[in-house]
C-alpha positions in Angstrom: -35.0 -34.7 -35.4 -34.0 -31.7 -33.3 -31.4 -31.0 -30.7 -33.2 -28.3 -28.9 -36.4 -27.9 -26.9 -38.5 -25.0 -25.6 -38.6 -24.2 -21.9 -40.2 -21.6 -19.7 -37.8 -19.5 -17.7 -38.0 -16.8 -15.1 -35.7 -13.8 -14.8 -35.1 -13.5 -11.0 -34.1 -9.8 -11.4 -37.3 -8.6 -13.1 -39.8 -11.4 -12.8 -40.2 -11.6 -16.6 -41.3 -15.0 -18.0 -40.1 -16.0 -21.4 -39.9 -19.2 -23.6 -36.4 -20.1 -24.7 -35.1 -22.8 -27.0 -32.4 -24.8 -25.2 -30.3 -27.9 -25.6 -31.9 -31.3 -25.1 -31.1 -32.6 -21.5 -29.2 -35.8 -21.1 -30.4 -39.1 -19.5 -27.9 -41.1 -17.5 -27.7 -44.2 -15.4 -30.2 -43.0 -12.8 -32.3 -40.6 -15.0 -34.9 -41.0 -17.7 -35.5 -38.7 -20.6 -39.2 -37.8 -20.9 -41.1 -35.9 -23.6 -43.6 -33.7 -21.8 -47.3 -33.8 -22.7 -48.7 -31.7 -19.9 -47.3 -29.9 -16.9 -49.1 -28.2 -14.0 -48.3 -24.8 -12.5 -48.0 -24.9 -8.8 -50.1 -21.8 -8.0 -48.5 -21.4 -4.6 -44.8 -22.1 -5.0 -44.3 -20.8 -8.5 -46.4 -17.6 -8.2 -44.5 -16.8 -5.0 -41.2 -17.1 -6.9 -42.5 -14.8 -9.7 -43.8 -12.3 -7.1 -40.4 -12.3 -5.3 -38.6 -11.8 -8.6 -40.7 -8.7 -9.4 -39.8 -7.0 -6.1 -37.1 -4.4 -5.7 -33.7 -5.6 -4.2 -34.6 -4.0 -0.9 -38.0 -5.8 -0.8 -36.3 -9.1 -1.8 -34.0 -8.7 1.2 -37.0 -8.0 3.5 -38.8 -11.1 2.1 -35.8 -13.4 2.6 -34.0 -12.5 5.8 -32.5 -16.0 5.9 -30.7 -15.3 2.6 -29.5 -11.9 3.9 -27.9 -13.7 6.8 -26.1 -16.1 4.5 -24.8 -13.1 2.4 -23.5 -11.5 5.6 -21.7 -14.7 6.6 -20.2 -15.0 3.1 -18.9 -11.4 3.4 -17.2 -12.3 6.6 -15.4 -15.2 5.1 -15.0 -14.4 1.4 -15.0 -10.6 1.3 -17.5 -8.1 0.0 -16.3 -8.2 -3.7 -16.4 -12.0 -4.1 -19.8 -12.1 -2.3 -21.2 -9.4 -4.4 -20.1 -11.3 -7.5 -21.8 -14.4 -6.3 -25.0 -12.6 -5.4 -25.2 -10.9 -8.8 -24.5 -14.1 -10.6 -27.3 -15.8 -8.8 -29.8 -12.9 -9.4 -28.9 -12.6 -13.0 -29.2 -16.3 -13.8 -32.6 -17.3 -15.3 -34.3 -20.1 -13.5 -36.7 -22.9 -14.5 -40.2 -23.3 -12.9 -42.4 -26.4 -12.4 -42.1 -29.8 -10.7 -45.2 -31.8 -11.8 -45.8 -33.2 -15.3 -46.8 -36.1 -17.4 -45.2 -37.4 -20.6 -43.7 -40.3 -22.5 -40.3 -42.0 -21.9 -37.9 -41.2 -24.7 -34.7 -42.8 -23.3 -34.5 -45.1 -20.3 -31.9 -44.9 -17.6 -29.8 -47.8 -16.7 -31.2 -48.8 -13.3 -33.5 -51.8 -12.8 -36.4 -49.5 -12.1 -36.0 -47.8 -15.5 -39.2 -47.8 -17.6 -39.3 -48.8 -21.2 -39.2 -46.3 -24.0 -42.8 -45.2 -24.9 -44.2 -45.7 -21.4 -46.6 -43.0 -20.3 -45.3 -41.5 -17.0 -45.8 -38.9 -14.4 -42.7 -37.0 -13.2 -41.8 -34.9 -10.2 -38.9 -33.0 -8.6 -36.7 -30.1 -9.5 -35.9 -31.6 -13.0 -39.6 -31.8 -14.0 -39.7 -28.3 -15.2 -42.0 -26.7 -17.8 -40.0 -27.9 -20.8 -40.7 -30.0 -23.9 -38.1 -32.6 -22.8 -36.9 -33.3 -19.2 -34.3 -35.6 -17.6 -35.8 -36.9 -14.3 -34.4 -39.2 -11.7 -35.9 -42.7 -12.0 -37.4 -42.7 -8.5 -39.5 -39.7 -9.5 -40.8 -41.2 -12.7 -43.9 -43.4 -12.2 -46.1 -45.2 -14.9 -49.6 -43.8 -15.6 -52.4 -46.4 -15.2 -54.7 -47.1 -18.0 -57.7 -44.8 -18.1 -55.9 -41.8 -16.6 -55.3 -38.9 -19.1 -52.0 -37.2 -19.5 -53.7 -34.0 -18.4 -54.8 -35.5 -15.0 -51.6 -37.5 -14.5 -49.7 -34.2 -14.7 -51.1 -33.4 -11.2 -49.5 -36.4 -9.6 -46.6 -34.7 -7.9 -48.8 -31.9 -6.5 -51.2 -34.5 -5.5 -48.4 -36.3 -3.6 -47.7 -33.1 -1.6 -51.3 -33.0 -0.5 -51.3 -36.8 0.2 -48.2 -36.6 2.4 -49.9 -33.8 4.3 -52.9 -36.1 4.9 -50.6 -38.9 6.0 -48.7 -36.6 8.3 -52.0 -35.6 9.9 -52.5 -39.4 10.6 -56.2 -39.2 9.4 -58.3 -42.2 10.5 -61.8 -43.3 9.5 -64.3 -40.8 10.9 -61.9 -38.1 11.9 -62.9 -34.5 11.8 -60.4 -32.7 9.6 -60.2 -29.0 9.0 -58.4 -27.8 5.9 -57.4 -24.2 5.9 -56.5 -22.7 2.5 -58.4 -23.9 -0.6 -56.0 -23.2 -3.5 -54.9 -26.2 -5.6 -53.2 -28.0 -2.7 -56.2 -27.4 -0.4 -58.7 -28.7 -3.0 -56.7 -31.8 -3.5 -56.3 -32.3 0.2 -60.1 -32.1 0.7 -60.6 -34.8 -1.9 -57.9 -37.1 -0.4 -59.2 -36.6 3.2 -62.7 -37.5 2.1 -61.4 -40.5 0.2 -59.7 -41.6 3.5 -63.1 -41.6 5.2 -62.8 -38.3 7.1 -65.4 -35.6 7.7 -63.9 -32.3 6.2 -64.5 -28.7 7.1 -63.1 -26.3 4.5 -61.8 -22.8 5.2 -60.6 -20.1 2.9 -60.8 -16.3 2.5 -62.6 -16.7 -0.9 -66.2 -17.9 -0.9 -66.0 -19.4 -4.4 -63.2 -21.7 -3.3 -65.2 -22.8 -0.2 -68.2 -23.6 -2.5 -66.0 -25.7 -4.7 -64.7 -27.6 -1.7 -68.2 -28.3 -0.4 -69.4 -29.4 -3.9 -66.5 -32.0 -4.0 -66.7 -33.6 -0.6 -66.4 -31.2 2.3 -69.3 -31.3 4.6 -69.2 -27.6 5.5 -67.1 -24.6 5.2 -66.5 -20.9 6.0 -64.6 -17.8 4.9 -62.2 -16.1 7.2 -60.2 -17.3 10.2 -61.7 -15.4 13.2 -63.4 -16.6 16.4 -66.7 -17.0 14.6 -65.2 -19.6 12.2 -63.6 -21.4 15.2 -67.0 -21.5 16.9 -68.7 -22.9 13.8 -66.0 -25.6 13.5 -66.5 -26.5 17.2 -70.3 -26.8 16.6 -69.7 -28.9 13.5 -67.4 -31.3 15.5 -70.1 -31.7 18.3 -67.9 -29.5 20.5 -65.1 -32.0 20.5 -62.8 -30.0 18.2 -61.0 -31.1 15.1 -58.9 -34.2 15.3 -56.4 -32.6 12.9 -56.0 -29.3 11.0 -54.2 -29.2 7.7 -53.0 -25.7 6.7 -52.4 -25.4 3.0 -52.7 -21.6 3.0 -49.8 -19.4 2.0 -49.3 -15.6 2.1 -47.3 -15.4 5.3 -50.3 -14.7 7.5 -50.4 -16.2 11.0 -54.2 -16.3 11.0 -54.4 -20.0 10.0 -52.2 -21.1 12.9 -54.3 -19.2 15.4 -57.5 -20.6 13.9 -56.0 -24.1 14.2 -55.2 -23.6 17.9 -58.7 -22.4 18.6 -60.6 -25.1 16.8 -58.4 -28.2 17.4 -59.3 -30.7 20.1 -57.0 -31.7 23.0 -53.8 -33.3 21.7 -54.7 -32.9 18.0 -52.3 -32.6 15.2 -51.7 -29.3 13.2 -50.0 -30.0 9.9 -48.5 -27.2 7.9 -48.3 -27.9 4.2 -48.5 -24.3 2.9 -46.5 -21.2 3.9 -48.3 -19.4 6.7 -46.3 -17.3 9.2 -45.2 -19.7 11.9 -46.3 -17.6 14.8 -47.4 -20.2 17.3 -50.0 -19.2 19.9 -48.1 -20.9 22.6 -50.7 -20.7 25.4 -53.3 -22.5 23.3 -50.8 -25.0 22.0 -49.5 -25.6 25.5 -53.0 -26.0 27.1 -54.2 -28.5 24.5 -50.7 -30.1 24.1 -51.1 -29.8 20.3 -48.6 -31.4 17.9 -47.3 -29.0 15.2 -45.7 -30.7 12.1 -44.4 -29.0 9.0 -45.0 -31.5 6.2 -42.0 -32.1 4.0 -43.1 -31.9 0.4 -44.0 -35.2 -1.4 -42.9 -37.6 1.4 -40.0 -39.7 2.5 -37.1 -39.5 0.0 -37.5 -35.8 -0.6 -34.2 -34.0 -0.4 -32.4 -37.4 0.0 -29.8 -37.5 -2.8 -29.4 -41.3 -2.4 -33.1 -41.8 -3.1 -33.7 -39.0 -5.6 -30.5 -38.9 -7.6 -29.0 -42.3 -7.2 -32.1 -44.4 -7.3 -31.7 -46.2 -4.0 -34.9 -47.3 -2.2 -36.0 -47.8 1.4 -37.2 -51.1 2.8 -41.0 -51.1 2.6 -41.4 -52.6 6.0 -39.8 -49.4 7.5 -40.8 -46.8 4.9 -44.0 -47.9 3.2 -45.0 -44.6 1.7 -42.1 -42.8 -0.1 -42.6 -39.8 -2.4 -42.7 -42.2 -5.4 -45.4 -44.4 -3.8 -47.4 -41.3 -3.0 -47.3 -40.3 -6.6 -48.3 -43.9 -7.6 -51.2 -43.9 -5.2 -52.5 -40.6 -6.4 -52.6 -41.9 -9.9 -54.3 -45.1 -8.7 -57.0 -43.1 -7.0 -57.6 -41.2 -10.3 -57.8 -44.5 -12.2 -60.3 -45.9 -9.7 -62.4 -42.6 -9.9 -62.1 -42.2 -6.1 -60.9 -38.7 -6.8 -61.7 -36.4 -9.8 -60.0 -33.4 -11.2 -62.4 -32.3 -14.0 -64.3 -30.0 -11.6 -61.2 -28.0 -10.7 -61.8 -25.7 -13.7 -58.2 -25.8 -14.6 -57.2 -23.6 -17.6 -55.2 -25.4 -20.2 -52.9 -23.3 -22.5 -50.1 -24.2 -24.9 -46.6 -23.6 -23.6 -46.1 -20.5 -25.8 -49.0 -18.8 -24.0 -47.6 -19.5 -20.5 -46.2 -16.0 -19.7 -49.6 -14.4 -20.3 -51.4 -17.2 -18.4 -49.2 -16.7 -15.4 -50.1 -13.0 -15.4 -53.8 -13.9 -15.3 -53.2 -16.4 -12.6 -51.6 -13.8 -10.4 -54.1 -11.1 -11.2 -54.8 -8.9 -8.1 -58.5 -8.7 -8.9 -59.2 -12.0 -7.2 -60.3 -13.8 -10.4 -57.2 -16.0 -10.6 -57.9 -19.6 -11.3 -57.0 -22.5 -9.0 -55.1 -24.5 -11.5 -53.2 -23.9 -14.7 -52.0 -26.7 -17.1 -49.5 -26.2 -19.9 -49.8 -28.4 -23.0 -47.0 -29.4 -25.3 -48.8 -30.6 -28.4 -46.1 -29.1 -30.6 -43.2 -31.0 -29.0 -41.2 -33.2 -31.4 -42.0 -36.9 -31.3 -38.4 -37.8 -32.1 -35.5 -35.9 -30.5 -31.8 -36.4 -30.6 -30.7 -37.1 -27.1 -27.0 -36.9 -26.6 -24.3 -39.5 -26.2 -25.2 -42.0 -23.5 -23.1 -42.0 -20.3 -20.1 -44.3 -20.6 -20.2 -44.5 -24.4 -16.7 -44.7 -25.8 -15.3 -41.7 -27.6 -13.7 -42.8 -30.9 -12.4 -39.5 -32.2 -8.8 -40.0 -33.4 -6.5 -37.4 -31.8 -4.8 -35.1 -34.3 -1.0 -35.3 -34.8 1.2 -32.9 -33.0 -0.9 -32.5 -29.8 1.9 -30.4 -28.3 2.3 -28.2 -31.4 1.3 -24.6 -31.2 -2.4 -24.1 -31.7 -5.1 -21.5 -31.7 -7.1 -21.1 -28.6 -10.7 -22.3 -29.2 -12.0 -23.1 -25.7 -15.0 -25.2 -24.7 -16.2 -25.2 -21.1 -17.8 -28.4 -19.7 -19.5 -27.5 -16.4 -21.0 -24.0 -15.9 -21.7 -23.8 -12.2 -21.1 -21.0 -9.8 -17.4 -21.7 -9.5 -16.8 -21.7 -13.2 -18.8 -18.5 -13.7 -17.1 -16.7 -10.8 -13.5 -17.8 -11.4 -12.8 -19.7 -14.6 -14.8 -17.8 -17.1 -13.4 -14.3 -16.2 -9.9 -15.8 -16.3 -10.5 -17.3 -19.8 -12.0 -14.2 -21.2 -9.1 -12.1 -19.9 -6.7 -13.9 -22.3 -6.4 -12.2 -25.6 -7.3 -14.0 -28.7 -9.5 -16.8 -27.1 -12.5 -18.0 -29.1 -15.3 -19.4 -26.9 -16.7 -22.5 -28.7 -19.1 -24.7 -26.7 -20.5 -24.4 -23.2 -21.9 -27.6 -21.7 -24.1 -27.8 -18.6 -26.4 -30.5 -17.2 -29.4 -28.3 -17.8 -30.1 -26.6 -21.1 -31.3 -23.4 -19.3 -28.0 -22.9 -17.6 -26.0 -23.7 -20.7 -27.9 -21.2 -22.8 -27.7 -18.5 -20.1 -23.9 -18.8 -20.0 -23.7 -18.9 -23.9 -25.6 -15.7 -24.2 -23.9 -13.9 -21.4 -20.3 -14.9 -22.4 -20.9 -15.2 -26.1 -20.0 -18.8 -26.6 -20.6 -20.1 -30.1 -22.9 -22.9 -29.0 -24.6 -24.4 -25.9 -25.2 -28.1 -25.1 -26.0 -30.6 -22.4 -23.8 -33.2 -24.1 -20.0 -33.2 -23.5 -19.7 -35.4 -26.7 -20.3 -32.2 -28.7 -17.0 -30.9 -27.5 -15.1 -34.1 -28.1 -16.3 -34.3 -31.7 -15.9 -30.6 -32.5 -12.7 -30.3 -34.6 -12.6 -26.6 -33.9 -12.2 -27.0 -30.1 -8.6 -27.1 -29.1 -8.9 -26.7 -25.4 -11.4 -28.4 -23.0 -11.9 -26.8 -19.6 -13.6 -29.3 -17.3 -15.4 -27.9 -14.2 -18.1 -30.5 -13.5 -18.8 -32.4 -10.3 -15.9 -34.5 -9.1 -17.1 -37.9 -10.1 -16.9 -37.0 -13.8 -13.4 -35.4 -13.9 -11.4 -38.6 -14.7 -13.9 -39.8 -17.3 -14.2 -36.4 -19.1 -10.4 -36.0 -19.0 -9.9 -39.4 -20.6 -12.6 -38.5 -23.3 -11.0 -35.1 -24.0 -7.5 -36.5 -24.2 -8.7 -39.3 -26.5 -10.2 -36.6 -28.7 -7.0 -34.7 -29.0 -7.9 -31.7 -26.8 -5.6 -29.9 -24.4 -7.3 -30.3 -21.0 -7.6 -28.1 -18.0 -9.5 -30.0 -15.3 -10.6 -28.7 -11.9 -9.4 -30.7 -8.9 -9.7 -33.5 -7.9 -8.4 -35.3 -11.0 -9.8 -38.7 -9.8 -11.7 -40.2 -6.8 -9.9 -43.6 -6.9 -6.5 -44.9 -7.7 -8.0 -46.9 -10.5 -9.4 -43.8 -12.1 -6.0 -42.0 -11.7 -4.3 -44.9 -13.4 -6.7 -44.7 -16.4 -6.0 -41.0 -16.8 -2.2 -41.6 -16.7 -2.4 -44.4 -19.2 -4.6 -42.3 -21.6 -2.1 -39.4 -21.4 0.8 -41.8 -22.2 -1.2 -43.4 -25.1 -2.3 -40.2 -26.7 0.7 -38.0 -25.9 -1.8 -35.5 -24.8 -1.5 -32.7 -22.3 -3.5 -31.9 -19.2 -3.3 -29.8 -16.1 -5.2 -29.9 -12.8 -6.5 -26.6 -11.3 -4.2 -26.5 -8.4 -4.4 -22.8 -8.3 -2.7 -22.1 -4.8 0.8 -22.5 -6.3 0.0 -19.6 -8.6 -1.2 -17.2 -5.8 0.9 -14.0 -5.7 1.2 -14.3 -1.9 2.7 -17.8 -2.3 5.2 -16.7 -4.9 6.2 -13.7 -2.7 6.7 -15.8 0.4 8.6 -18.7 -1.3 10.9 -16.2 -3.1 12.0 -15.0 0.4 12.5 -18.5 1.7 14.9 -19.1 -1.1 15.4 -21.8 -3.8 16.9 -24.4 -1.4 14.0 -26.1 0.3 15.8 -28.8 2.1 14.4 -29.3 5.6 11.6 -26.8 4.9 8.9 -27.0 7.6 5.3 -26.2 6.5 2.2 -25.9 8.5 -1.1 -25.2 6.8 -4.3 -24.5 8.9 -7.5 -24.4 6.8 -10.5 -23.1 8.7 -13.0 -24.4 6.1 -16.2 -24.3 8.2 -18.8 -27.1 8.3 -20.8 -28.3 5.3 -24.4 -29.7 5.8 -24.6 -33.4 5.8 -26.4 -33.5 2.5 -23.9 -31.4 0.6 -22.9 -33.0 -2.7 -19.2 -32.6 -1.8 -19.6 -35.0 1.1 -21.2 -37.7 -1.1 -18.4 -40.2 -1.5 -19.7 -41.2 -5.0 -20.1 -37.7 -6.3 -17.8 -35.3 -4.4 -15.4 -37.7 -2.8 -15.5 -35.9 0.6 -13.5 -33.0 1.8 -10.1 -34.7 1.9 -10.2 -35.7 -1.8 -12.3 -32.8 -3.0 -10.5 -30.0 -1.2 -7.5 -31.4 0.7 -5.7 -32.1 -2.6 -5.2 -28.3 -3.0 -2.9 -28.2 0.0 -1.2 -31.5 -0.7 -0.2 -30.0 -4.1 0.9 -26.8 -2.5 3.1 -28.7 -0.1 4.6 -30.8 -2.9 5.3 -27.6 -5.0 6.9 -25.7 -2.1 9.0 -28.6 -1.0 10.4 -29.0 -4.6 11.1 -32.6 -3.8 9.5 -36.0 -4.1 7.1 -37.1 -1.3 8.3 -40.3 0.4 5.6 -41.0 3.0 2.2 -39.8 4.2 0.1 -40.3 7.3 -3.4 -38.9 7.8 -5.8 -39.0 10.7 -9.5 -38.1 11.1 -10.1 -35.6 13.8 -13.8 -35.8 14.0 -16.3 -38.6 14.7 -16.0 -41.7 12.5 -18.9 -42.9 10.3 -19.9 -39.5 8.9 -21.3 -39.4 5.4 -18.6 -38.6 2.9 -15.8 -39.2 5.5 -14.2 -36.8 7.8 -14.6 -33.0 7.7 -11.7 -32.5 10.1 -8.4 -34.2 9.3 -4.6 -34.0 9.8 -2.1 -34.9 7.0 1.6 -35.3 7.7 3.9 -35.4 4.7 7.7 -36.1 4.4 9.8 -35.4 1.4 13.1 -36.8 0.1 15.0 -33.6 0.9 13.9 -33.7 4.5 11.1 -31.2 4.1 7.9 -31.8 6.0 4.3 -30.5 5.8 1.4 -30.6 8.3 -2.0 -29.9 6.9 -4.7 -29.3 9.5 -8.1 -29.1 7.9 -10.9 -27.9 10.2 -14.6 -27.5 9.9 -15.1 -26.5 13.5 -13.4 -23.1 13.5 -15.0 -19.7 13.8 -16.0 -18.1 10.5 -14.2 -14.8 11.3 -10.7 -16.3 11.5 -8.5 -16.4 8.4 -9.8 -19.3 6.3 -6.3 -20.3 5.1 -3.3 -19.7 7.3 0.0 -20.9 5.8 3.4 -21.0 7.5 6.8 -21.8 6.0 9.9 -22.1 8.2 13.6 -22.7 7.2 17.0 -21.7 8.5 15.7 -19.0 10.7 13.4 -17.5 8.1 9.6 -17.7 8.6 7.0 -16.7 6.1 3.3 -16.4 7.1 0.4 -16.0 4.7 -3.1 -15.1 5.8 -5.9 -15.7 3.3 -3.8 -14.5 0.4 -4.5 -10.9 1.5 -1.4 -10.2 3.6 1.9 -11.9 4.4 5.0 -11.3 6.4 8.5 -12.7 6.5 10.7 -12.7 9.5 14.5 -12.9 9.0 16.8 -12.2 11.9 15.4 -9.2 13.8 13.6 -7.8 10.8 10.0 -8.3 9.6 8.8 -7.6 6.0 5.1 -7.2 5.5 3.1 -7.2 2.2 -0.6 -6.6 1.5 -2.7 -7.2 -1.6 -5.8 -5.2 -2.5 -7.9 -8.3 -3.0 -7.8 -12.0 -2.2 -6.0 -13.7 -5.2 -5.8 -17.5 -5.0 -4.2 -17.8 -8.4 -7.1 -18.7 -10.6 -6.4 -16.1 -13.3 -2.7 -16.8 -13.4 -3.1 -20.6 -13.7 -5.5 -20.2 -16.7 -3.4 -17.5 -18.3 -0.2 -19.6 -18.1 -2.0 -22.8 -19.2 -3.5 -21.2 -22.3 -0.2 -19.5 -23.1 1.6 -22.8 -23.0 -1.1 -24.4 -25.3 -0.8 -21.5 -27.8 3.0 -21.8 -27.9 3.1 -25.5 -27.9 5.1 -25.5 -24.6 4.9 -27.9 -21.6 2.0 -27.2 -19.2 2.8 -24.9 -16.2 2.1 -27.9 -13.9 3.8 -30.9 -15.5 1.3 -33.8 -15.9 3.5 -35.9 -13.6 3.1 -33.4 -10.8 -0.7 -33.3 -11.2 -0.8 -37.0 -10.9 1.6 -37.1 -8.0 -0.4 -34.6 -5.9 -3.6 -36.5 -6.6 -2.0 -39.9 -5.7 -0.6 -38.5 -2.4 -4.1 -37.3 -1.5 -5.6 -40.7 -2.4 -3.0 -42.4 -0.2 -3.8 -40.0 2.6 -7.4 -41.1 2.4 -6.2 -44.7 2.5 -4.0 -43.9 5.5 -7.1 -42.9 7.4 -8.9 -46.0 6.5 -6.0 -48.3 7.3 -4.6 -46.4 10.3 -1.0 -46.5 9.1 1.7 -44.5 7.5 2.0 -45.2 3.8 5.3 -45.1 1.9 5.2 -43.4 -1.5 7.1 -45.1 -4.3 9.3 -42.9 -6.4 8.2 -42.5 -10.1 
């Protein structure tokens, strides 16, 4: 039995490929744990990533102007220092490669579609990396038919990409189809188009690839993309032109699109599967009224979190060919011998030889092969997957949970936020031992372990709960796990710092509160705004008496894309629960009084996924203080992201983005500036850890953490029910 597996990883700064030993990934309700037998290298997608990684920073920027634009936008909103930290974090974090493999189910997920342990399966998607064991969403795991080898089944996902391109081309029996670009995707597309009953003309810059295509089904072919090739295609099509053109070529060259315009018939379809430069010859496209479609990966379901991550399906009457069904059909065609892969000449090497094999594949001498397959003959047959999701933690909490204790900190969740804000704050506290780091992917966990010198890395939070040496658990995972992990950590006797939100439902919040009472444990939510220097400075000048304090907070958050995980009601909870709780807590803290009622209103269109992105919350407190929280996604990115106002007895304090503040008293104005934007992350961690070390109460009492979260949940209910909700006193 082993608790680690080998995985191929790419250094995005240098382009170096290495094999690392990482923690075994976890299965869960919608994922299946699979031991890999073979995986296929995508010679287009993966080699382009390796090539980009080897470029200089300037060349990287030139290659990805879209990413440069995102960086410039981030500088405008977050500042140059914070943006530079994020960029360096991204560039210095190793990444996995691969998305098409075959193996055997080790541990089944809990959904109805889960396959039994021992089933031979093909897997796809971002989780199907080049690793000995992977955890893949159930909708991207399909059984392998009898008679299909693991080697061939490993091509299923890449085959599904080619198949979706053919479906997008709407190929019919007898169609004349031109396929431009005869790498791995192009060769598979040739076979699939022929199997669909089409006449195929194959085009590539390399003569050996054209010969391979004509040996395996294409009627004719040519090298190049000039007018002579277009004339040859027209002659082959009896001067009618191609019914469809499928471009599987990469390289950023616009030649394939110009060739497609020249050789396509009137009202034909041009389908882009590869990565040519999309320089559309408008006149030819206009004159022929051509349809240009960019094929989306494996098919319907791709990039839909409900389908890929949660295991939901589409009605077959409306969506008959999902990415899962495309994978299944490709395997069925292999089983029926209607397509073959043995003539691809794929090189098969063991995983440990992958770095050298990639170099050969990318060789500039033109001798690179079409396909590379990695084998995993040395993978363990029996692994030790971690504690299953939902399994009860039975560790008995030690006595004296509020007694002074040494600081041995474990981090659960190692995403960008934790790396940028929490880890620097933890390491800034003297005398802290870094115990375990836990991430959903072993590669990420191991990267953070090495970079920050944690004692161990894992994908299983249970390793933290059962580690007697860990005294503090820092929870920074996605929102749907916060309540459950807090309960587990408290039950294991750990002092808990958990990022907001504490819970996504009132029932979850009740369970956390009950666990804290039962165990006598301590926890604190990461409501960092109350620790910001600008907030402390402004409230000090308002004074200790907060009766009738008037607060107005305007948050210019900017929009999130509809598929962002935060907007998923089951995972992120939406912006009100996921982010609005920060400002509810700040209002409760500043008022220094119990909230008595809340009313909230959605300001944007109803029915959006994950609820509203624009909302208004009105709070009233028992001392007469009030707060209005206006959260906007529609504001300009250049305005202050957080504008906070406090008014009482002729004194007004204004804070802009925690960089500058001013207080007006009588005819006098006092102004204060800070060198950098400080939202209080370091101070909250420092004060929390100091309290744990000394055995003192947490800086934010548990009752206040619960209260702020409850008020936020009631604000969400107020929107749903369209009424003001009274808040019972504790």
